MARBA-519631 format. One record per residue (C-alpha): residue number from 1; residue in three letters; y, z, x. Coordinates in nm, 3 decimals, decimal comma. Each point is the difference from the previous one (the first is absolute). Last residue first. Layout:
! MARBA-519631
{NUM; Ala; {Y; Z; X}} ...
! end
This chain:
! MARBA-519631
{186; Gly; {3,783; 16,216; 0,655}} {185; Val; {0,151; 0,144; 0,294}} {184; Thr; {-0,134; -0,196; 0,302}} {183; Phe; {-0,242; 0,082; 0,278}} {182; Arg; {-0,070; -0,148; 0,359}} {181; Asp; {0,336; 0,021; 0,170}} {180; Lys; {0,189; 0,316; -0,140}} {179; Leu; {-0,328; 0,198; -0,038}} {178; Ile; {-0,126; -0,107; 0,345}} {177; Ser; {0,376; 0,084; 0,138}} {176; Tyr; {0,033; 0,358; -0,182}} {175; Ile; {-0,364; 0,072; 0,134}} {174; Val; {0,102; -0,087; 0,356}} {173; Lys; {0,305; 0,212; -0,038}} {172; Leu; {-0,203; 0,303; -0,116}} {171; Arg; {-0,226; -0,056; 0,320}} {170; Lys; {0,320; 0,062; 0,209}} {169; Asp; {0,014; 0,356; -0,106}} {168; Ala; {0,341; 0,077; -0,057}} {167; Pro; {-0,029; 0,132; -0,348}} {166; Asn; {-0,192; 0,326; 0,146}} {165; Ser; {-0,342; 0,113; 0,019}} {164; Ile; {-0,248; -0,288; -0,033}} {163; Gly; {-0,338; 0,079; 0,091}} {162; Gly; {-0,159; -0,235; -0,248}} {161; Asp; {-0,221; 0,271; -0,167}} {160; Lys; {0,346; 0,202; -0,065}} {159; Leu; {0,191; -0,283; -0,057}} {158; Ile; {-0,229; -0,148; -0,240}} {157; Asp; {-0,082; 0,355; -0,164}} {156; Ser; {0,368; 0,035; -0,074}} {155; Arg; {-0,019; -0,242; -0,294}} {154; Glu; {0,266; 0,012; -0,237}} {153; Lys; {0,280; 0,197; 0,133}} {152; Ser; {-0,068; -0,012; 0,382}} {151; Phe; {-0,113; -0,373; -0,057}} {150; Trp; {0,317; -0,087; -0,192}} {149; Arg; {0,240; 0,169; 0,288}} {148; Tyr; {-0,198; -0,156; 0,287}} {147; Leu; {0,035; -0,341; -0,185}} {146; Arg; {0,363; 0,051; -0,029}} {145; Gly; {0,051; 0,098; 0,344}} {144; Ala; {-0,247; -0,301; 0,120}} {143; Gly; {0,214; -0,242; -0,179}} {142; Asp; {0,363; 0,125; 0,117}} {141; Gly; {-0,149; -0,046; 0,351}} {140; Ser; {-0,146; -0,337; -0,096}} {139; Asp; {0,320; -0,134; -0,136}} {138; Asn; {0,217; -0,005; -0,321}} {137; Ala; {-0,282; 0,151; -0,240}} {136; Ala; {-0,053; -0,106; -0,349}} {135; Val; {-0,284; -0,240; 0,073}} {134; Ala; {-0,191; 0,260; 0,203}} {133; Ile; {0,067; 0,255; -0,294}} {132; Lys; {-0,119; -0,277; -0,272}} {131; Val; {-0,312; -0,068; 0,229}} {130; Leu; {-0,074; 0,362; 0,019}} {129; Ala; {-0,004; 0,046; -0,380}} {128; Lys; {-0,214; -0,318; -0,041}} {127; Leu; {-0,264; 0,153; 0,253}} {126; Glu; {-0,013; 0,319; -0,206}} {125; Gln; {-0,030; -0,179; -0,316}} {124; Leu; {-0,285; -0,210; 0,151}} {123; Asn; {-0,230; 0,299; 0,124}} {122; Leu; {0,053; 0,141; 0,329}} {121; Phe; {-0,307; 0,126; 0,249}} {120; Leu; {0,070; 0,094; 0,341}} {119; Arg; {-0,206; -0,126; 0,290}} {118; Ser; {0,026; 0,230; 0,293}} {117; Asn; {-0,103; -0,103; 0,343}} {116; Gly; {0,349; -0,135; 0,099}} {115; Leu; {0,190; -0,020; -0,315}} {114; Leu; {-0,162; -0,232; -0,226}} {113; Ile; {0,142; -0,005; -0,347}} {112; Asn; {-0,271; -0,106; -0,264}} {111; Phe; {0,044; -0,181; -0,321}} {110; Asn; {-0,161; 0,025; -0,325}} {109; Lys; {0,143; -0,226; -0,295}} {108; Pro; {-0,167; -0,311; 0,080}} {107; Gly; {-0,331; 0,164; 0,040}} {106; Gly; {-0,204; 0,100; 0,307}} {105; Ala; {0,285; 0,092; 0,257}} {104; Gln; {0,285; -0,218; 0,039}} {103; Ile; {0,180; 0,044; 0,322}} {102; Ile; {0,305; 0,179; 0,174}} {101; Asp; {0,015; 0,032; 0,349}} {100; Val; {0,106; 0,223; 0,314}} {99; Thr; {-0,236; 0,010; 0,324}} {98; Asp; {0,177; 0,233; 0,241}} {97; Asn; {-0,344; 0,240; 0,059}} {96; Val; {-0,235; -0,322; 0,098}} {95; Ala; {0,274; -0,153; 0,232}} {94; Asn; {0,074; 0,350; 0,162}} {93; Lys; {-0,373; 0,038; 0,100}} {92; Ser; {-0,002; -0,371; 0,107}} {91; Ser; {0,282; 0,083; 0,242}} {90; Gly; {-0,156; 0,312; 0,157}} {89; Thr; {-0,284; -0,191; 0,132}} {88; Lys; {-0,389; 0,111; -0,017}} {87; Pro; {-0,220; -0,308; 0,095}} {86; Ser; {-0,138; -0,147; -0,354}} {85; Ala; {-0,343; 0,048; -0,176}} {84; Ala; {0,013; 0,371; -0,020}} {83; Thr; {0,371; 0,005; -0,092}} {82; Lys; {-0,059; -0,257; -0,284}} {81; Met; {-0,294; 0,175; -0,148}} {80; His; {0,209; 0,340; 0,017}} {79; Lys; {0,315; -0,174; -0,166}} {78; Lys; {-0,256; -0,152; -0,243}} {77; Ser; {-0,153; 0,316; -0,121}} {76; Asp; {0,358; 0,182; -0,008}} {75; Ala; {0,138; -0,278; -0,232}} {74; Leu; {-0,323; 0,014; -0,214}} {73; Asn; {0,047; 0,384; -0,018}} {72; Arg; {0,355; -0,041; -0,063}} {71; Ala; {-0,045; -0,226; -0,270}} {70; Ser; {-0,283; 0,209; -0,173}} {69; Lys; {0,236; 0,306; 0,010}} {68; Asn; {0,292; -0,219; -0,153}} {67; Leu; {-0,231; -0,133; -0,276}} {66; Glu; {-0,131; 0,366; -0,069}} {65; Glu; {0,332; 0,159; -0,021}} {64; Val; {0,136; -0,289; -0,223}} {63; Lys; {-0,292; 0,055; -0,232}} {62; His; {0,050; 0,375; -0,006}} {61; Asn; {0,368; -0,064; -0,090}} {60; Tyr; {-0,090; -0,236; -0,292}} {59; Val; {-0,260; 0,271; -0,138}} {58; Met; {0,287; 0,246; 0,034}} {57; Thr; {0,247; -0,218; -0,178}} {56; Gln; {-0,260; -0,070; -0,259}} {55; Ala; {-0,034; 0,382; -0,079}} {54; Gln; {0,354; 0,053; 0,002}} {53; Thr; {0,061; -0,286; -0,267}} {52; Asn; {-0,271; 0,145; -0,210}} {51; Leu; {0,128; 0,350; 0,023}} {50; Trp; {0,341; -0,129; -0,123}} {49; Asn; {-0,209; -0,199; -0,295}} {48; Ile; {-0,137; 0,323; -0,096}} {47; Glu; {0,307; 0,179; -0,021}} {46; Asp; {0,160; -0,277; -0,194}} {45; Leu; {-0,334; 0,009; -0,254}} {44; Asn; {0,024; 0,369; -0,060}} {43; Leu; {-0,204; 0,251; 0,193}} {42; Gly; {-0,236; 0,280; -0,147}} {41; Asp; {-0,307; -0,218; -0,004}} {40; Leu; {0,071; -0,130; 0,372}} {39; Ile; {-0,109; 0,358; 0,103}} {38; Ser; {-0,342; -0,044; -0,128}} {37; Ile; {-0,033; -0,320; 0,184}} {36; Leu; {0,130; 0,161; 0,331}} {35; Glu; {-0,258; 0,283; -0,026}} {34; Leu; {-0,284; -0,262; -0,066}} {33; Lys; {0,131; -0,150; 0,346}} {32; Ala; {0,004; 0,304; 0,177}} {31; Pro; {-0,349; 0,076; -0,112}} {30; Asn; {-0,159; -0,306; 0,147}} {29; Gln; {-0,243; -0,167; -0,243}} {28; Pro; {-0,340; 0,082; 0,011}} {27; Pro; {-0,214; -0,252; 0,241}} {26; Lys; {-0,168; -0,307; -0,137}} {25; Thr; {-0,352; -0,002; 0,087}} {24; Gln; {-0,146; 0,014; -0,322}} {23; Ala; {0,263; -0,281; -0,123}} {22; Glu; {-0,075; -0,215; 0,279}} {21; Lys; {-0,374; 0,033; -0,055}} {20; Ser; {0,035; -0,111; -0,367}} {19; Lys; {-0,035; 0,244; -0,265}} {18; Ala; {-0,285; -0,036; -0,222}} {17; Val; {0,032; -0,086; -0,340}} {16; Pro; {-0,111; 0,251; -0,260}} {15; Lys; {-0,265; -0,134; -0,242}} {14; Arg; {0,159; -0,077; -0,318}} {13; Thr; {-0,114; 0,119; -0,350}} {12; Thr; {-0,034; -0,135; -0,301}} {11; Val; {0,006; 0,151; -0,335}} {10; Thr; {-0,122; -0,166; -0,312}} {9; Lys; {0,102; 0,082; -0,345}} {8; Arg; {-0,215; -0,122; -0,295}} {7; Thr; {0,152; -0,013; -0,344}} {6; Thr; {-0,152; 0,124; -0,304}} {5; Lys; {0,075; -0,113; -0,321}} {4; Lys; {-0,063; 0,235; -0,305}} {3; Pro; {-0,196; -0,164; -0,313}} {2; Ala; {0,212; -0,031; -0,291}} {1; Met; {-0,012; 0,237; -0,273}} 
! end
C-alpha cells in the first residue's frame, strides 16, 4: 500500500477595509429616488425613454429659469448702480428698458435675446428657425406677426418675460430687423 499523500490547505483572511470619511458621512438616498427606481423596473424601454426626455426637458427649463433670473438680477443691480451714479431723468430709464438685441452667449450654439432688463436664452436651432421666419416675411410688420406667432407656440416664456403682449409690439420689429440683417440661413 502506498503512503497517503496529504495536502496542506491554508486559509487567509483579509482585514476589513476602513470606509473613507466621505463614505461614512454620505447621507442615505432620497426615498423618492428609490421609489422611482423601483417603478422603472415595471416599465418598457419606450416608456423609460419618454420619461428620460421629460426629465431632460425639466432640467433644461430649470437652467433657463436660473439664467433668466441671474440676468434679471444682474440687470437690476446695474440699473441701481447707474441710477445711483447719475442724475435721475425719465429718458435714461426708457433707454434701458427699450434695449433690444440678440447676442451670442457662452458658446457658439447659445444666444440671448435682450429685451429691456430681460436676457432670454435661445439655442442655435431656435435661432435658425427665427432667421427663416424673418427671411420669409414680406416686411417688418409681417415679420413681427410671424415672430409673435412662433414665440406664442414655441417659447411663450420669451413673450412673458420680455413683456411682449401683442404682435404690434415695436420690439418684435427690431428683433425682425436684427435677424434679417445679422444672420443668414445656413
